[in-house]
N, C-alpha and C positions, 0 to 999 in steps of 0.2 A: 494294535497299538498297546493294549494291556500287556501282551506277551513280551514285547519289547521293553516295557517298564520293568517287568519282572525279572528278565535277564540283566538289566542294568543294576537293579537292586541286588540280585544274587552276586553279581561281579563286585559290587561295592563291599558286600559283606565279606566275600572271599578276601578282598585286598585288605580290608580292616583286620581280619583274623590273622592273615600271614604276617602283617606289620606288627601286630601286637605280640604274636609269638616270637618274631625276630627280636623285638625289644627285650623280652624275657630271656631269650638266649644270650643277648648282648650283656645283660645285667647279670648273667650267671645263675638265673633263677630255674632255667631248663637247659637241658642238653639240646643240641641240634636235632638228635635222634628222637627225643620226646616231642619236639615241636613237630617234626616230620610226622611222626604217628599220629599226633592230634589231627593233622591235615589229611591223613590216609594216604600219604605219597612217600616216595624215597627220599633219602637226604639229598640226593643230587636235584631231585624235582624241587624240593622245598628251597634249596639254594638259588635256583633258577627263578622261582616265583618271587623270592625275596629281591632279587636283583631287578626282576621286571618291574615289580610294584614300587621299589624304592626310586626308580628312575622316572615314574609317571606322576 
């Protein structure tokens, strides 16, 4: 049960980080490349994560 909660918590943290970075990109404070680098993913993957989390 604890492992399940840890996974949910990690997923929530990831979602929050992606959405926060996406908002900074939207405001022009970061480039999409910088946001992707912060997440250690490609720009394409960052865009996919943003789309996925924005609709959930």
